C-alpha positions as CSV (number, residue, x, y, z in Angstrom):
1,M,42.1,26.8,237.1
2,D,42.8,30.6,237.6
3,S,43.2,30.9,242.0
4,S,43.1,34.0,243.8
5,S,44.4,34.9,246.9
6,S,42.1,37.8,247.3
7,S,40.4,38.2,250.8
8,Q,37.4,39.6,249.2
9,P,34.3,37.5,250.3
10,E,32.4,37.4,246.8
11,F,32.0,34.3,245.4
12,D,29.6,32.4,243.3
13,Y,29.5,28.9,245.3
14,L,31.1,27.9,248.4
15,F,31.7,23.9,248.5
16,K,32.9,22.1,250.9
17,V,35.4,19.3,250.2
18,L,36.8,16.7,253.1
19,M,40.2,14.5,252.6
20,I,40.4,11.4,253.8
21,G,42.7,8.5,253.9
22,D,45.5,7.0,256.0
23,S,48.0,8.7,257.9
24,G,51.2,9.8,256.2
25,V,50.0,9.1,252.5
26,G,50.3,12.9,252.2
27,K,47.0,14.5,252.6
28,S,48.6,17.7,254.2
29,S,51.2,18.2,251.6
30,L,48.7,17.8,248.9
31,L,46.7,20.6,250.6
32,L,49.4,22.6,251.0
33,R,50.6,22.1,247.7
34,F,47.0,23.3,246.4
35,T,46.7,26.2,248.3
36,A,49.7,27.6,249.0
37,D,52.0,26.2,245.8
38,S,54.3,25.0,249.0
39,F,55.8,21.6,249.8
40,E,57.4,20.2,253.2
41,D,57.7,17.1,255.4
42,L,55.0,17.6,257.7
43,S,53.7,16.0,261.1
44,P,50.8,13.5,261.1
45,T,47.4,15.9,261.5
46,I,45.8,15.7,265.2
47,G,42.0,15.9,264.6
48,V,41.5,18.0,261.2
49,D,42.6,20.7,259.5
50,F,41.1,23.4,257.6
51,K,42.1,25.6,254.5
52,V,40.4,28.0,252.2
53,K,41.2,28.4,248.2
54,M,39.5,31.1,246.2
55,V,39.6,29.8,242.4
56,T,37.8,30.8,239.2
57,I,36.2,28.2,236.7
58,G,34.3,28.8,233.7
59,G,33.5,32.6,235.2
60,K,32.5,32.0,238.3
61,K,34.2,32.4,241.5
62,L,34.0,30.0,243.9
63,K,35.3,29.3,247.4
64,L,36.7,25.9,248.4
65,A,36.6,24.7,252.0
66,I,39.0,22.0,252.2
67,W,38.8,19.8,255.5
68,D,42.1,17.6,256.3
69,T,41.1,15.0,258.3
70,A,43.7,13.0,260.6
71,G,44.3,9.3,259.3
72,Q,44.9,7.7,262.3
73,E,42.2,5.2,264.2
74,R,41.9,7.2,267.6
75,F,40.9,10.5,265.6
76,R,38.2,8.8,263.6
77,T,35.2,9.5,266.0
78,L,35.8,12.8,266.3
79,T,36.4,13.2,262.5
80,S,33.4,11.4,261.5
81,S,31.2,14.4,261.9
82,Y,33.2,16.0,259.0
83,Y,31.6,14.7,256.4
84,R,28.4,16.3,257.0
85,G,27.2,18.3,253.8
86,A,30.4,17.6,252.0
87,Q,30.0,18.2,248.1
88,G,33.3,16.2,247.5
89,I,35.5,14.0,249.1
90,I,39.0,12.9,248.0
91,M,40.6,9.8,249.2
92,V,43.9,9.5,249.0
93,Y,46.6,6.6,249.4
94,D,50.4,6.1,249.1
95,V,51.3,4.2,246.0
96,T,54.4,2.7,247.7
97,R,52.1,1.4,250.2
98,R,49.8,-1.5,249.6
99,D,48.2,-0.8,252.8
100,T,46.6,2.4,252.1
101,F,45.2,1.1,249.1
102,T,43.9,-1.7,251.0
103,N,42.2,0.0,253.8
104,L,40.3,2.2,251.2
105,S,37.6,-0.8,250.5
106,D,38.2,-2.2,254.3
107,I,37.8,1.7,256.0
108,W,37.4,4.5,254.2
109,A,34.9,3.6,251.7
110,K,32.7,2.5,254.7
111,E,33.1,5.6,256.7
112,I,31.9,7.3,253.3
113,D,28.6,4.9,253.5
114,L,28.5,5.6,257.1
115,Y,28.9,9.4,257.4
116,S,28.3,11.1,254.4
117,T,24.9,12.3,254.3
118,N,24.9,13.9,250.7
119,Q,24.1,10.8,248.5
120,D,25.5,12.9,245.4
121,C,28.6,13.5,246.7
122,I,31.3,13.3,244.3
123,K,34.3,11.3,245.4
124,M,37.8,11.5,243.6
125,L,40.4,8.8,244.2
126,V,43.9,10.2,244.4
127,G,47.1,7.7,244.2
128,N,50.1,10.3,245.6
129,K,54.3,9.9,245.6
130,V,53.9,9.0,241.8
131,D,57.7,10.7,242.1
132,K,58.8,7.8,243.9
133,E,58.0,5.0,241.0
134,S,61.3,2.6,241.4
135,E,59.2,2.1,245.2
136,R,55.7,1.7,243.7
137,V,53.8,-1.2,244.7
138,V,50.3,-0.3,243.7
139,T,49.5,0.1,240.0
140,K,48.4,2.3,238.1
141,K,45.5,0.2,236.7
142,E,44.5,-1.0,240.2
143,G,43.6,2.4,240.7
144,V,41.5,2.5,237.7
145,E,39.6,-0.4,238.7
146,F,38.8,0.7,242.1
147,A,37.3,3.9,241.4
148,R,35.3,2.3,238.5
149,Q,33.9,-0.4,241.6
150,Y,33.4,2.5,244.1
151,G,32.2,5.3,241.4
152,C,35.0,7.7,241.8
153,L,37.2,9.8,240.2
154,F,40.8,8.8,239.8
155,L,44.4,10.6,239.5
156,E,47.7,10.0,240.5
157,C,49.7,12.6,241.4
158,S,52.7,13.7,243.5
159,A,52.7,16.9,246.1
160,K,56.5,16.7,245.6
161,T,56.7,17.6,242.3
162,R,53.3,19.2,241.7
163,V,52.5,16.5,239.1
164,N,48.3,16.4,238.6
165,V,48.0,18.4,242.1
166,E,45.8,21.3,240.6
167,Q,44.2,18.5,238.4
168,C,42.9,16.7,241.2
169,F,40.8,19.4,242.6
170,E,39.8,20.6,239.5
171,E,38.5,17.6,238.3
172,L,36.3,17.2,241.4
173,V,35.2,20.9,240.7
174,L,33.9,20.7,237.4
175,K,32.0,17.4,238.4
176,I,30.2,18.9,241.4
177,L,29.3,22.1,239.5
178,D,27.9,19.2,236.7
179,T,25.8,18.1,239.5
180,P,22.3,19.9,239.9
181,S,21.8,19.2,243.5
182,L,24.9,19.9,244.8
183,L,25.4,23.2,242.5
184,A,22.1,24.3,244.3
185,E,23.7,23.4,247.6
186,G,26.9,25.8,247.1
187,S,24.5,28.8,246.0
188,A,22.4,28.3,249.4
189,S,26.0,27.9,251.1
190,V,26.4,31.8,249.9
191,K,23.3,32.8,250.3
192,K,23.4,31.9,254.3
193,K,26.6,33.6,254.5
194,N,25.3,36.9,252.8
195,I,22.2,36.9,255.4
196,F,24.6,36.4,258.2
197,K,27.2,39.5,256.7
198,Q,23.9,42.1,256.3
199,S,22.5,41.3,260.0
200,Q,26.3,41.9,261.3
201,P,26.5,45.8,261.1
202,Q,23.2,46.2,262.5
203,A,24.6,44.0,265.7
204,D,27.5,46.4,265.7
205,A,25.6,49.4,265.7
206,A,23.3,48.3,268.6
207,T,26.6,47.7,270.5
208,S,28.6,50.8,269.4
209,G,26.4,53.6,271.5
210,C,28.5,56.0,273.7
211,C,28.9,54.7,277.6
């Protein structure tokens, strides 16, 4: 997947991706690694964070608007609205913490059912921190079985070592591109942006007269 840091607004599709999961599983680290190829020990997200990544797949320029949500329970009322209109949802757990995996079915899958407005939304299950193999408590087989049961794509990765980070987002986007209803939504989002952009100069001209 080729990426571009260009600030040019021209792109073929705009997709919204949401990242969910318990606090401390590494959602923010995964996002930082994907968007800036950097790794840091980050503090828990307060509410939501947001980053944009421009990528090119199959000759198409894509703008990914990626929302990183807080995992703490006290923020869930705030973050529930961000499910609306998402074409992709990434569920992240920590392979060294059993509770973060258990909560996928007890909490996060239920939240998707409650708040997601898109029945065709693509779900990706991601087991993070495979660099800590000696501390692993959730097997890969368990991840595969969960993904099969809930209809998710699945990969294990490490934000720290970069292993499979780009592949997580690439496989998700490829599946979105292969889903006609989501492709249409992404194209419609671009058209809305263009309409706003075309109307903006007129507004500027109306307010730029001499005093």
